[in-house]
N, C-alpha and C positions, 0 to 999 in steps of 0.2 A: 630525472623521470626514467631514465633506463631501468633503474633497480627496481621500479614499481611494475615493470612487465606491462605497461600499457600498449594499446595497439596503435597509438598515435604518439606522434613527437613534439608537435606544436599546436597552437590554437587552429590554424588553417585546416590542419589534418583533422582535428576533432570536430570542426563545423562541417567538414565534408562528411564525416561518419554520421553526424546527427541528421544532416541533409538526406541521407541514404536510408534512414529508418522508414519502414513501410507507414503508409498513411492510415492503416486499420485503427489507430488509437486517436484519430481525429487530425485536423490539420494544425500545423505549427502556427502559433500566434507569436508574432514579433512586436515588441514594444520599446519605446525608448523612455529612459528614466533621467530626469534632472533632479538635483536637490538644491533647496534655497542657499545652503552654506557654500556651494561651489557650482554656480551656474553655468560655468564654461565647460563642465564635464558632463558628458552624456553616456549613459550606460545602455546597452542593449541587452534585452532579455528575450528568451525564446521559452514558450510554454505551450502546453495543450490543456484543452478544457478537461478538468479533472473528472467530470461526470462522463464525457465521451470516453475517456481513457478506461475508466472503470468498467462502462458499458462493453468496450472491445474485449476486455479480459474476461467478462462473464460469457461472451458470445464465442470465445476461442474454444474449439472442441478439444484441443490438447490441454488446456489449461483448468477449464471449468470443472471437469470430474474430480480434479485434484483439490479444489477450493474447500475449505472447512468454515462453516458458517455458525456451528455450534460447538460450545465447549466440550472438551472430552479429556478424561484422564488416561494417562498412558503410563504404564508400569514396566520396569526392567525385569521383574521377577514374578513367579506364579502366586507367591504370597501377598503380592501387591503392597509390599512394605518400602519399596523405593519408586517413588514418583518422578518421571522424566519432565522436565520443563524444557522443551525445545522449540516451541512455536508459541505464538500468542494465544492460540486457542487451547493450549495445555495449561495455561497460568490460571492461577487461583482467581484473578481479577474477572476473567471471562464468566467463571462459575458464580461468582457473587453477583455480578451484574445480570446473569440469566435468571438467578432465583429472585433477585429484587424486581426484575421486570415482570416475571410471573406473579409475584405477590401484588404488585401494583395493578396490573391488568385484571387479576382475578377479584381484588378488592373493589375496583370500580364496577365490575359486572355482578358482584354480589356473591361470587362463588370463590372458593379457595380449593385448588387442585395443586398438588405437587407430586 
């Protein structure tokens, strides 16, 4: 683990680090899991409500201005011959989904605008 450069060296230290995280992303929920194939083993999982976590990201004044919700093409040159794919919103999939969504919504409204 030392080669990984982690800020903790054992499970106890990791749990202390997790417990020290701010509550702004919602409260931690702790659940116990047991599986039928090994009923004597119990697994503890900790998680936060994903909806509350996303809401907290949107409300964060440092993060929210940097969030990207629409696709964008980024190029490395003025000729726009070399497209950069570095984030999810720069990928072709987001562009395709955006166009499909526009076509679907406009078709249902009786209008086609691109």
